[in-house]
C-alpha positions in Angstrom: 129.1 201.4 20.9 125.9 199.9 22.2 124.7 201.2 25.6 121.6 201.7 27.7 121.0 205.4 28.2 118.8 207.1 30.8 117.8 210.5 29.4 115.3 211.5 32.1 114.1 210.1 35.4 111.0 208.0 35.4 109.5 204.6 34.7 111.3 201.6 33.1 110.4 202.9 29.7 113.0 205.6 30.2 115.8 203.1 29.8 116.7 203.2 26.1 119.1 201.3 23.9 121.5 203.4 21.9 123.7 201.8 19.3 125.8 204.9 18.5 127.3 206.0 21.8 130.9 207.1 21.7 133.7 207.0 24.2 136.1 209.8 25.0 139.8 209.3 24.2 141.7 207.6 27.0 143.3 209.9 29.5 146.6 209.4 31.5 146.3 206.4 33.7 143.1 205.1 32.2 142.3 201.7 30.6 139.5 200.7 28.2 137.5 197.6 29.1 135.3 195.5 27.0 132.5 194.8 29.5 131.4 191.2 29.9 128.9 191.4 32.7 127.3 194.2 34.8 125.4 193.5 38.0 122.2 195.3 39.0 121.8 197.2 42.3 119.2 199.3 44.0 121.4 202.2 43.0 120.2 201.6 39.4 116.6 201.9 40.5 117.3 205.1 42.5 119.1 206.6 39.5 116.3 205.8 37.1 113.5 207.0 39.4 115.3 210.1 40.7 114.3 212.1 43.8 117.1 210.9 46.0 118.5 214.4 46.7 121.9 213.4 45.2 123.5 215.6 42.6 122.8 213.6 39.4 123.2 214.7 35.9 121.6 213.2 32.8 121.9 211.6 30.3 123.6 208.7 32.1 124.6 205.1 31.4 123.8 203.1 34.6 125.6 200.1 36.0 128.1 200.1 38.9 129.2 196.4 39.1 131.5 195.7 36.2 133.6 192.8 35.1 135.6 193.3 31.9 138.6 192.5 29.7 141.2 195.1 29.1 140.9 196.1 25.4 143.6 198.7 25.3 145.4 201.1 27.6 146.9 204.5 27.4 150.2 203.0 28.3 151.8 205.9 30.1 150.9 205.8 33.7 149.5 202.3 33.5 151.5 199.5 35.1 151.1 195.8 35.8 148.1 195.5 33.5 148.0 194.1 30.0 145.6 193.8 27.1 143.5 190.7 27.7 143.6 190.8 31.5 140.2 190.1 33.2 139.5 192.6 35.9 136.9 193.6 38.4 136.2 197.3 38.8 136.1 199.4 42.0 132.9 201.5 41.4 134.1 204.8 42.8 136.3 207.7 41.8 137.7 210.6 43.9 140.1 213.5 43.6 143.1 211.5 44.9 144.7 214.5 46.5 142.6 215.6 49.5 143.3 214.5 53.1 140.6 211.8 53.0 142.0 210.3 49.7 145.5 210.3 51.1 144.2 208.4 54.1 142.5 205.8 52.0 139.0 207.2 52.8 137.9 207.9 49.2 134.2 207.8 50.0 134.6 210.9 52.2 136.1 212.9 49.4 134.0 215.8 48.3 134.6 214.7 44.7 133.7 211.1 45.3 131.5 209.7 42.5 130.0 206.3 41.9 130.4 204.8 38.5 127.0 204.1 37.0 125.4 206.7 39.2 127.2 210.0 39.1 129.2 209.1 36.0 128.6 206.7 33.1 128.7 203.0 34.0 128.5 199.4 32.8 125.3 199.1 30.8 127.5 199.4 27.7 129.9 197.5 25.4 133.0 199.5 26.6 134.1 201.8 29.4 137.2 203.9 30.2 138.2 203.6 33.9 141.3 204.6 35.9 143.7 201.7 36.0 144.0 202.1 39.8 140.4 201.1 40.0 140.8 197.5 38.8 141.9 194.2 40.3 142.8 191.3 38.2 140.7 188.1 38.6 140.7 184.7 37.1 138.6 184.5 33.9 136.0 182.2 35.6 132.5 182.7 37.0 132.5 186.2 35.6 128.7 186.6 36.0 129.1 185.9 39.8 132.0 188.3 40.1 129.9 191.0 38.5 127.6 190.8 41.5 130.4 191.5 44.0 131.5 195.2 44.0 128.8 197.4 45.5 127.1 194.8 47.8 130.3 193.2 49.2 132.3 196.4 49.6 129.4 198.0 51.5 128.9 195.0 53.7 132.7 194.7 54.4 132.9 198.4 55.2 130.0 198.2 57.6 130.9 194.9 59.3 134.7 194.7 59.2 136.3 198.2 58.6 133.9 200.1 60.9 132.1 197.4 62.8 135.3 195.6 63.9 133.7 192.2 63.3 135.3 189.3 65.2 134.6 185.6 65.6 133.1 186.3 69.0 130.3 188.5 67.7 126.7 187.7 67.1 125.5 189.4 63.9 122.0 190.1 62.6 121.5 190.7 58.9 118.3 192.2 57.5 117.1 191.0 54.1 119.5 188.1 54.2 118.7 186.7 50.7 119.2 190.0 48.9 122.5 191.0 47.3 123.8 193.1 50.2 122.3 190.8 52.9 123.7 187.7 51.4 127.1 189.3 51.1 127.0 190.3 54.8 126.1 186.7 55.8 129.0 185.4 53.8 131.4 187.8 55.3 130.2 187.2 58.9 130.4 183.4 58.4 133.8 183.7 57.0 134.9 185.4 60.3 133.3 182.5 62.2 130.9 184.8 63.9 127.4 183.6 65.0 124.9 184.8 62.4 121.2 185.4 62.3 119.6 186.1 59.0 116.2 187.8 58.8 114.1 186.9 55.8 110.6 187.7 54.7 109.3 184.2 53.9 109.7 180.5 54.4 110.7 180.4 50.7 113.7 182.6 51.4 114.6 180.5 54.5 114.7 177.4 52.3 116.8 179.3 49.7 119.5 180.0 52.4 119.5 176.4 53.5 119.8 175.1 50.0 122.8 177.4 49.6 124.5 175.8 52.5 123.9 178.5 55.2 124.2 176.9 58.6 123.4 179.9 60.9 120.1 180.9 62.5 117.2 182.2 60.3 114.3 184.3 61.6 111.3 184.9 59.4 109.9 188.3 60.0 106.8 188.4 62.3 105.5 190.2 65.3 107.6 187.9 67.5 110.9 189.1 65.9 112.4 190.7 69.0 111.4 187.7 71.2 113.0 185.3 68.8 116.2 187.3 68.7 116.3 187.4 72.5 115.8 183.7 72.7 118.7 183.1 70.3 121.0 185.3 72.4 120.1 184.2 75.9 118.3 187.5 76.4 121.4 189.5 75.8 120.8 191.0 72.3 123.3 191.0 69.4 126.7 192.6 68.9 126.2 193.9 65.4 123.1 194.6 63.2 123.6 195.1 59.4 120.7 197.3 58.4 120.3 198.3 54.7 116.5 198.7 54.8 116.1 202.0 56.5 113.0 203.6 57.9 111.0 200.4 58.2 113.6 198.5 60.4 115.4 201.3 62.2 113.7 201.0 65.6 113.8 197.2 65.5 117.6 197.3 64.8 118.3 199.5 67.8 116.1 197.3 70.1 117.9 194.1 69.3 121.4 195.4 70.0 123.0 194.4 73.3 124.9 196.9 75.5 127.8 198.3 73.6 126.4 197.0 70.3 127.2 198.4 66.9 124.7 199.3 64.1 126.2 199.0 60.7 123.8 201.1 58.6 124.1 201.3 54.8 120.7 201.7 53.1 117.4 203.6 53.0 115.5 201.3 50.7 112.2 201.9 52.6 112.7 205.6 53.3 115.0 208.0 55.1 112.8 209.5 57.8 113.2 207.4 60.9 112.0 208.1 64.5 114.7 207.3 67.0 114.3 206.6 70.7 117.5 208.1 71.9 117.3 206.2 75.2 118.5 203.1 73.4 121.6 204.8 72.1 122.3 206.5 75.4 121.4 203.8 77.8 123.0 200.9 75.9 126.0 203.0 74.7 125.4 202.0 71.1 127.7 202.9 68.2 126.1 203.7 64.8 128.3 203.6 61.7 127.1 204.8 58.3 128.6 203.2 55.2 128.3 204.9 51.7 129.7 201.9 49.8 133.3 201.4 50.8 136.9 202.5 50.0 139.5 201.0 47.7 141.1 199.1 50.6 137.7 197.5 51.3 137.5 196.4 47.7 140.9 194.8 47.6 140.3 193.0 50.9 136.9 191.7 49.7 138.4 190.3 46.5 141.1 188.4 48.6 138.4 187.2 51.0 136.2 185.8 48.2 139.2 184.1 46.5 140.2 182.4 49.8 136.7 181.4 50.8 135.5 180.5 47.3 132.0 181.7 48.0 130.7 183.9 45.2 127.2 185.5 45.1 124.2 183.5 43.8 123.0 184.6 40.4 119.2 184.4 40.1 119.1 185.2 36.4 121.2 186.7 33.7 119.6 189.1 31.1 121.0 190.5 27.9 121.5 194.2 27.5 118.4 194.3 25.3 116.4 192.9 28.2 117.4 195.6 30.6 113.8 196.7 31.1 112.7 193.2 32.1 115.6 193.0 34.6 114.6 196.3 36.2 111.0 195.2 36.4 111.9 192.0 38.3 114.2 193.9 40.6 111.7 196.6 41.3 109.0 194.1 42.1 111.3 192.0 44.2 110.5 188.9 42.3 114.0 187.5 42.6 116.2 185.8 45.3 119.9 186.6 44.8 121.5 188.8 42.2 120.6 189.9 38.7 123.2 190.5 36.1 123.4 191.8 32.5 125.4 189.8 30.0 126.9 192.5 27.8 129.4 190.8 25.5 130.1 187.1 24.7 133.3 187.2 22.7 136.1 189.7 22.1 135.8 192.0 19.2 138.1 194.7 17.9 137.0 198.1 19.1 
């Protein structure tokens, strides 16, 4: 089996192609997928670089966003799935027995692991996953579906499950042209909420308009807070989706109105943030942390996308052999939208 293997943390050169990787035998309740596409995420960069403080073991096959075709199944313990079904994979595993798992809060389980981060993922020809982790999808636009799981689940968990998003809310989204930001805008618009996308350049503003986005756009500048106030009649916003971290934390708290909610789901620019507690106390703010999302979020996201027919924008597709180029582009932020790896083109016998 062909796969990209990370044997040690470090630069892009540490991503190596292996052509003799093996898969373990299928366990009870597992299915084997032939991977068609695997989307890239910042998780992939964090895994490669290391130093996050998470308990990571190497070697590791990266890749959390997986679309595949069922190649075979264990049979026993697997229901409603057949060989040849096209499926999207929920990128998390948990113990299934603890109080949190029983309540459908898998991400709070002490045994929760992300596929492609804590355990082997989708930069490979095949993968074994629990059958309960997959949802069947139509065999169309598979590259775009491969950009859905981590970004859309995280945005949904922050905005909808925890943020209680409604059509009456005004929502600000940082980094609105990135994978997570674009997902958040799509979800908020789907709820008919008023949206304000924050972008870093006029080029990115144009990109959103070309994609049909009709909400407000603010290009980052020293006048950011003033512009947000003008767009909200000096009231501030109901929800801020912040996946940037240290660099935007104070700005996010400032732009929230009284009783506002901060949906926080990323530390891309660092994890040490100074907080003026008066904003939280005086405005009675609520802060929700989202570490991806739960299986229920995943199922609701798939249904939401199917109804709204608004899949992610794919900036470029690379082959598995071009994985280093893909990482280079993502690390240098030279893209707008999502990057995916095309793993297989046609079915082959395993």
